N, CA and C atoms as an extended XYZ file, in Angstrom:
342
Properties=species:S:1:pos:R:3:atomname:S:1:resname:S:1:resid:I:1 pbc="F F F"
N        46.994       10.250        0.101 N   MET     1
C        45.890       10.589       -0.757 CA  MET     1
C        44.575       10.192       -0.092 C   MET     1
N        43.634       11.072       -0.098 N   VAL     2
C        42.323       10.818        0.471 CA  VAL     2
C        41.325       10.711       -0.668 C   VAL     2
N        40.594        9.604       -0.661 N   LYS     3
C        39.589        9.408       -1.700 CA  LYS     3
C        38.242        9.919       -1.194 C   LYS     3
N        37.563       10.629       -2.034 N   LYS     4
C        36.240       11.114       -1.680 CA  LYS     4
C        35.216       10.049       -2.055 C   LYS     4
N        34.288        9.839       -1.135 N   GLN     5
C        33.229        8.890       -1.416 CA  GLN     5
C        32.163        9.570       -2.258 C   GLN     5
N        31.780        8.883       -3.273 N   GLU     6
C        30.737        9.418       -4.130 CA  GLU     6
C        29.384        9.048       -3.542 C   GLU     6
N        28.552       10.019       -3.386 N   THR     7
C        27.207        9.750       -2.894 CA  THR     7
C        26.274        9.680       -4.085 C   THR     7
N        25.568        8.583       -4.150 N   LYS     8
C        24.628        8.392       -5.251 CA  LYS     8
C        23.213        8.603       -4.724 C   LYS     8
N        22.542        9.531       -5.310 N   ILE     9
C        21.156        9.769       -4.973 CA  ILE     9
C        20.329        9.218       -6.131 C   ILE     9
N        19.570        8.188       -5.812 N   GLU    10
C        18.763        7.561       -6.854 CA  GLU    10
C        17.447        8.310       -6.984 C   GLU    10
N        17.226        8.833       -8.166 N   LYS    11
C        15.956        9.477       -8.434 CA  LYS    11
C        15.037        8.450       -9.065 C   LYS    11
N        13.888        8.294       -8.471 N   VAL    12
C        12.923        7.341       -8.987 CA  VAL    12
C        12.128        8.029      -10.081 C   VAL    12
N        12.213        7.459      -11.268 N   GLU    13
C        11.429        8.002      -12.361 CA  GLU    13
C        10.069        7.340      -12.345 C   GLU    13
N         9.091        8.135      -12.153 N   CYS    14
C         7.735        7.620      -12.085 CA  CYS    14
C         6.969        8.145      -13.293 C   CYS    14
N         6.667        7.255      -14.209 N   ASN    15
C         5.921        7.626      -15.410 CA  ASN    15
C         4.422        7.414      -15.241 C   ASN    15
N         4.023        7.092      -14.016 N   ASP    16
C         2.625        6.840      -13.715 CA  ASP    16
C         1.910        8.178      -13.525 C   ASP    16
N         0.988        8.496      -14.403 N   ARG    17
C         0.339        9.801      -14.315 CA  ARG    17
C        -0.628        9.895      -13.146 C   ARG    17
N        -1.070        8.757      -12.593 N   PHE    18
C        -1.983        8.765      -11.456 CA  PHE    18
C        -1.279        8.498      -10.130 C   PHE    18
N         0.029        8.588      -10.089 N   CYS    19
C         0.775        8.391       -8.844 CA  CYS    19
C         0.401        9.507       -7.861 C   CYS    19
N         0.052        9.184       -6.608 N   PRO    20
C        -0.344       10.232       -5.659 CA  PRO    20
C         0.819       11.114       -5.216 C   PRO    20
N         2.054       10.728       -5.532 N   ILE    21
C         3.220       11.499       -5.108 CA  ILE    21
C         3.832       12.267       -6.272 C   ILE    21
N         4.086       11.586       -7.405 N   HIS    22
C         4.812       12.190       -8.517 CA  HIS    22
C         3.959       12.505       -9.737 C   HIS    22
N         2.751       12.011       -9.802 N   GLY    23
C         1.968       12.047      -11.034 CA  GLY    23
C         1.561       13.427      -11.501 C   GLY    23
N         1.308       13.525      -12.802 N   VAL    24
C         0.845       14.767      -13.406 CA  VAL    24
C        -0.590       15.039      -12.950 C   VAL    24
N        -1.421       14.030      -13.038 N   GLN    25
C        -2.805       14.124      -12.559 CA  GLN    25
C        -2.879       13.369      -11.233 C   GLN    25
N        -2.357       13.955      -10.177 N   LYS    26
C        -2.255       13.267       -8.889 CA  LYS    26
C        -3.617       12.815       -8.393 C   LYS    26
N        -3.639       11.591       -7.870 N   LEU    27
C        -4.858       11.101       -7.248 CA  LEU    27
C        -5.014       11.774       -5.899 C   LEU    27
N        -6.112       12.442       -5.701 N   LYS    28
C        -6.360       13.084       -4.419 CA  LYS    28
C        -6.942       12.055       -3.460 C   LYS    28
N        -6.362       11.983       -2.285 N   THR    29
C        -6.854       11.030       -1.299 CA  THR    29
C        -7.901       11.705       -0.425 C   THR    29
N        -8.831       10.892        0.043 N   ARG    30
C        -9.921       11.398        0.859 CA  ARG    30
C       -10.454       10.244        1.697 C   ARG    30
N       -11.239       10.510        2.668 N   GLY    31
C       -11.951        9.471        3.396 CA  GLY    31
C       -11.079        8.592        4.265 C   GLY    31
N       -11.291        7.299        4.158 N   ARG    32
C       -10.693        6.333        5.068 CA  ARG    32
C        -9.274        5.956        4.665 C   ARG    32
N        -8.518        5.485        5.652 N   SER    33
C        -7.184        4.937        5.395 CA  SER    33
C        -7.013        3.697        6.262 C   SER    33
N        -6.303        2.717        5.740 N   PHE    34
C        -6.117        1.441        6.430 CA  PHE    34
C        -4.662        1.018        6.365 C   PHE    34
N        -4.282        0.149        7.292 N   GLU    35
C        -2.988       -0.520        7.251 CA  GLU    35
C        -3.264       -2.008        7.197 C   GLU    35
N        -2.587       -2.710        6.298 N   GLY    36
C        -2.812       -4.134        6.163 CA  GLY    36
C        -1.611       -4.830        5.553 C   GLY    36
N        -1.667       -6.145        5.573 N   THR    37
C        -0.600       -6.983        5.049 CA  THR    37
C        -0.885       -7.339        3.598 C   THR    37
N         0.126       -7.241        2.757 N   VAL    38
C        -0.025       -7.582        1.342 CA  VAL    38
C        -0.115       -9.103        1.219 C   VAL    38
N        -1.202       -9.593        0.622 N   ILE    39
C        -1.346      -11.039        0.435 CA  ILE    39
C        -1.177      -11.442       -1.028 C   ILE    39
N        -1.386      -10.500       -1.956 N   ARG    40
C        -1.173      -10.756       -3.384 CA  ARG    40
C        -0.637       -9.499       -4.040 C   ARG    40
N         0.216       -9.706       -5.033 N   LYS    41
C         0.772       -8.574       -5.770 CA  LYS    41
C         0.628       -8.850       -7.255 C   LYS    41
N         0.002       -7.919       -7.950 N   PHE    42
C        -0.185       -8.009       -9.378 CA  PHE    42
C         0.483       -6.804      -10.034 C   PHE    42
N         0.432       -6.750      -11.351 N   GLN    43
C         0.977       -5.600      -12.054 CA  GLN    43
C         0.020       -4.428      -11.885 C   GLN    43
N         0.438       -3.423      -11.139 N   GLY    44
C        -0.370       -2.233      -10.966 CA  GLY    44
C        -1.340       -2.254       -9.809 C   GLY    44
N        -1.428       -3.365       -9.069 N   ARG    45
C        -2.315       -3.402       -7.906 CA  ARG    45
C        -1.858       -4.443       -6.904 C   ARG    45
N        -2.327       -4.289       -5.682 N   VAL    46
C        -2.043       -5.242       -4.615 CA  VAL    46
C        -3.352       -5.544       -3.892 C   VAL    46
N        -3.368       -6.658       -3.185 N   THR    47
C        -4.484       -7.002       -2.330 CA  THR    47
C        -3.973       -7.050       -0.908 C   THR    47
N        -4.630       -6.315       -0.016 N   ILE    48
C        -4.215       -6.344        1.384 CA  ILE    48
C        -5.322       -6.971        2.220 C   ILE    48
N        -4.931       -7.431        3.392 N   GLN    49
C        -5.874       -8.065        4.303 CA  GLN    49
C        -5.572       -7.568        5.706 C   GLN    49
N        -6.635       -7.280        6.468 N   PHE    50
C        -6.467       -6.891        7.862 CA  PHE    50
C        -7.636       -7.423        8.676 C   PHE    50
N        -7.421       -7.540        9.980 N   GLU    51
C        -8.448       -8.062       10.877 CA  GLU    51
C        -9.126       -6.916       11.611 C   GLU    51
N       -10.388       -7.130       11.922 N   ARG    52
C       -11.141       -6.166       12.722 CA  ARG    52
C       -12.017       -6.931       13.696 C   ARG    52
N       -12.390       -6.303       14.802 N   ASN    53
C       -13.227       -6.933       15.817 CA  ASN    53
C       -14.650       -6.404       15.707 C   ASN    53
N       -15.619       -7.323       15.661 N   ILE    54
C       -17.032       -6.988       15.588 CA  ILE    54
C       -17.682       -7.439       16.887 C   ILE    54
N       -18.437       -6.547       17.508 N   ARG    55
C       -19.109       -6.906       18.763 CA  ARG    55
C       -20.432       -7.592       18.450 C   ARG    55
N       -20.685       -8.719       19.108 N   ILE    56
C       -21.940       -9.440       18.974 CA  ILE    56
C       -22.726       -9.190       20.265 C   ILE    56
N       -23.766       -8.362       20.205 N   PRO    57
C       -24.461       -7.966       21.426 CA  PRO    57
C       -25.170       -9.121       22.138 C   PRO    57
N       -25.662      -10.094       21.386 N   LYS    58
C       -26.394      -11.196       21.994 CA  LYS    58
C       -25.516      -11.988       22.956 C   LYS    58
N       -24.276      -12.248       22.540 N   TYR    59
C       -23.373      -13.056       23.356 CA  TYR    59
C       -22.400      -12.195       24.175 C   TYR    59
N       -22.455      -10.876       23.996 N   GLU    60
C       -21.577       -9.938       24.695 CA  GLU    60
C       -20.106      -10.309       24.519 C   GLU    60
N       -19.770      -10.618       23.283 N   ARG    61
C       -18.401      -10.983       22.954 CA  ARG    61
C       -18.009      -10.323       21.634 C   ARG    61
N       -16.740      -10.495       21.307 N   TYR    62
C       -16.223       -9.945       20.057 CA  TYR    62
C       -15.816      -11.070       19.115 C   TYR    62
N       -15.978      -10.815       17.831 N   GLU    63
C       -15.618      -11.789       16.808 CA  GLU    63
C       -14.602      -11.151       15.875 C   GLU    63
N       -13.567      -11.908       15.489 N   LYS    64
C       -12.576      -11.413       14.547 CA  LYS    64
C       -13.054      -11.687       13.135 C   LYS    64
N       -12.951      -10.682       12.290 N   ARG    65
C       -13.282      -10.848       10.879 CA  ARG    65
C       -12.153      -10.269       10.043 C   ARG    65
N       -11.940      -10.852        8.871 N   LYS    66
C       -10.893      -10.397        7.967 CA  LYS    66
C       -11.523       -9.637        6.802 C   LYS    66
N       -10.835       -8.608        6.363 N   THR    67
C       -11.292       -7.795        5.244 CA  THR    67
C       -10.198       -7.741        4.195 C   THR    67
N       -10.585       -7.943        2.931 N   LYS    68
C        -9.647       -7.833        1.812 CA  LYS    68
C       -10.001       -6.595        0.996 C   LYS    68
N        -8.968       -5.834        0.631 N   ILE    69
C        -9.166       -4.632       -0.168 CA  ILE    69
C        -8.120       -4.607       -1.280 C   ILE    69
N        -8.551       -4.231       -2.473 N   HIS    70
C        -7.639       -4.055       -3.599 CA  HIS    70
C        -7.206       -2.597       -3.641 C   HIS    70
N        -5.919       -2.359       -3.915 N   ALA    71
C        -5.399       -0.999       -3.981 CA  ALA    71
C        -4.473       -0.862       -5.186 C   ALA    71
N        -4.421        0.334       -5.727 N   ARG    72
C        -3.551        0.616       -6.871 CA  ARG    72
C        -2.119        0.777       -6.393 C   ARG    72
N        -1.191        0.182       -7.123 N   LEU    73
C         0.230        0.244       -6.788 CA  LEU    73
C         0.935        1.137       -7.809 C   LEU    73
N         1.412        2.331       -7.392 N   PRO    74
C         2.112        3.214       -8.334 CA  PRO    74
C         3.412        2.590       -8.840 C   PRO    74
N         3.857        3.013      -10.026 N   ASP    75
C         5.066        2.465      -10.636 CA  ASP    75
C         6.305        2.702       -9.784 C   ASP    75
N         6.355        3.815       -9.065 N   CYS    76
C         7.548        4.128       -8.276 CA  CYS    76
C         7.669        3.250       -7.035 C   CYS    76
N         6.627        2.503       -6.669 N   MET    77
C         6.659        1.661       -5.477 CA  MET    77
C         6.641        0.171       -5.792 C   MET    77
N         6.651       -0.196       -7.072 N   LYS    78
C         6.456       -1.605       -7.409 CA  LYS    78
C         7.592       -2.502       -6.945 C   LYS    78
N         8.807       -1.958       -6.769 N   TYR    79
C         9.920       -2.767       -6.267 CA  TYR    79
C        10.042       -2.696       -4.751 C   TYR    79
N         9.377       -1.725       -4.121 N   ASP    80
C         9.442       -1.576       -2.666 CA  ASP    80
C         8.437       -2.460       -1.942 C   ASP    80
N         7.319       -2.763       -2.578 N   VAL    81
C         6.249       -3.521       -1.942 CA  VAL    81
C         6.336       -4.979       -2.361 C   VAL    81
N         6.340       -5.873       -1.373 N   ASN    82
C         6.354       -7.311       -1.625 CA  ASN    82
C         5.294       -7.986       -0.780 C   ASN    82
N         5.013       -9.242       -1.079 N   VAL    83
C         4.033      -10.005       -0.324 CA  VAL    83
C         4.529      -10.162        1.110 C   VAL    83
N         3.654       -9.859        2.065 N   GLY    84
C         3.998       -9.959        3.480 CA  GLY    84
C         4.319       -8.634        4.131 C   GLY    84
N         4.491       -7.578        3.348 N   ASP    85
C         4.799       -6.261        3.907 CA  ASP    85
C         3.546       -5.627        4.499 C   ASP    85
N         3.741       -4.774        5.498 N   LEU    86
C         2.660       -3.999        6.085 CA  LEU    86
C         2.662       -2.635        5.395 C   LEU    86
N         1.546       -2.290        4.730 N   ILE    87
C         1.483       -1.035        3.982 CA  ILE    87
C         0.287       -0.206        4.432 C   ILE    87
N         0.324        1.066        4.078 N   SER    88
C        -0.764        1.990        4.375 CA  SER    88
C        -1.427        2.385        3.059 C   SER    88
N        -2.771        2.360        3.032 N   ILE    89
C        -3.505        2.750        1.823 CA  ILE    89
C        -4.503        3.838        2.181 C   ILE    89
N        -4.809        4.676        1.202 N   ASP    90
C        -5.779        5.755        1.376 CA  ASP    90
C        -6.876        5.632        0.337 C   ASP    90
N        -8.064        6.091        0.698 N   GLU    91
C        -9.194        6.054       -0.216 CA  GLU    91
C        -9.066        7.165       -1.258 C   GLU    91
N        -9.496        6.885       -2.470 N   THR    92
C        -9.490        7.857       -3.554 CA  THR    92
C       -10.728        7.624       -4.412 C   THR    92
N       -10.822        8.325       -5.496 N   ARG    93
C       -11.969        8.130       -6.391 CA  ARG    93
C       -11.895        6.734       -7.003 C   ARG    93
N       -13.006        6.207       -7.518 N   PRO    94
C       -12.960        4.892       -8.152 CA  PRO    94
C       -12.035        4.896       -9.370 C   PRO    94
N       -11.077        3.967       -9.370 N   ILE    95
C       -10.135        3.860      -10.480 CA  ILE    95
C       -10.588        2.772      -11.438 C   ILE    95
N       -10.950        1.631      -10.883 N   ARG    96
C       -11.525        0.526      -11.652 CA  ARG    96
C       -12.730        0.009      -10.885 C   ARG    96
N       -13.295       -1.065      -11.360 N   ARG    97
C       -14.495       -1.582      -10.718 CA  ARG    97
C       -14.243       -1.989       -9.269 C   ARG    97
N       -13.094       -2.581       -8.987 N   THR    98
C       -12.816       -3.058       -7.631 CA  THR    98
C       -11.790       -2.222       -6.887 C   THR    98
N       -11.190       -1.242       -7.537 N   ILE    99
C       -10.112       -0.476       -6.910 CA  ILE    99
C       -10.588        0.933       -6.563 C   ILE    99
N       -10.593        1.227       -5.248 N   HIS   100
C       -10.972        2.543       -4.752 CA  HIS   100
C        -9.926        3.083       -3.778 C   HIS   100
N        -8.779        2.428       -3.711 N   PHE   101
C        -7.721        2.824       -2.785 CA  PHE   101
C        -6.394        2.884       -3.534 C   PHE   101
N        -5.422        3.617       -2.966 N   VAL   102
C        -4.093        3.737       -3.550 CA  VAL   102
C        -3.069        3.550       -2.441 C   VAL   102
N        -1.952        2.883       -2.763 N   VAL   103
C        -0.897        2.636       -1.783 CA  VAL   103
C        -0.206        3.956       -1.460 C   VAL   103
N        -0.098        4.243       -0.163 N   ASN   104
C         0.488        5.495        0.287 CA  ASN   104
C         1.953        5.325        0.672 C   ASN   104
N         2.258        4.312        1.491 N   ARG   105
C         3.631        4.099        1.946 CA  ARG   105
C         3.782        2.697        2.514 C   ARG   105
N         5.037        2.276        2.645 N   VAL   106
C         5.347        0.991        3.277 CA  VAL   106
C         5.623        1.263        4.744 C   VAL   106
N         4.872        0.619        5.625 N   VAL   107
C         5.039        0.827        7.062 CA  VAL   107
C         6.145       -0.063        7.605 C   VAL   107
N         6.106       -1.355        7.220 N   LYS   108
C         7.091       -2.303        7.732 CA  LYS   108
C         7.355       -3.375        6.693 C   LYS   108
N         8.631       -3.626        6.430 N   LYS   109
C         9.021       -4.664        5.478 CA  LYS   109
C         8.965       -6.028        6.176 C   LYS   109
N         8.691       -7.061        5.387 N   MET   110
C         8.701       -8.410        5.915 CA  MET   110
C        10.144       -8.849        6.149 C   MET   110
N        10.384       -9.500        7.277 N   GLU   111
C        11.720       -9.977        7.582 CA  GLU   111
C        12.060      -11.176        6.701 C   GLU   111
N        13.261      -11.185        6.165 N   ALA   112
C        13.692      -12.284        5.299 CA  ALA   112
C        14.002      -13.522        6.130 C   ALA   112
N        13.596      -14.664        5.616 N   LYS   113
C        13.890      -15.938        6.314 CA  LYS   113
C        15.332      -16.342        6.045 C   LYS   113
N        15.953      -16.897        7.077 N   LYS   114
C        17.350      -17.340        6.927 CA  LYS   114
C        17.447      -18.833        6.891 C   LYS   114
């Protein structure tokens, strides 16, 4: 007797109407996009941080500066994104006072400590 393996395809139910992938009123992305590390995770939003180099002409050197950006986290991605992950965000219309970006995808998961 040969048993057939059942393949389970999990459909993610996204009830978020502003989800850029599944939503009824999809958020249209425009402008800039960034990749950064998640430093905080809240309900419905994340905070990412990334470094950039600024040239100082007087000293002819570069200085590292950190930038923090708040982004909206769609319901379908809330279990995929954790603190320490590298994610990609895209600019969209203003959603709240501090949120002008939306999470697009997870680039790299954080490695679990053993």
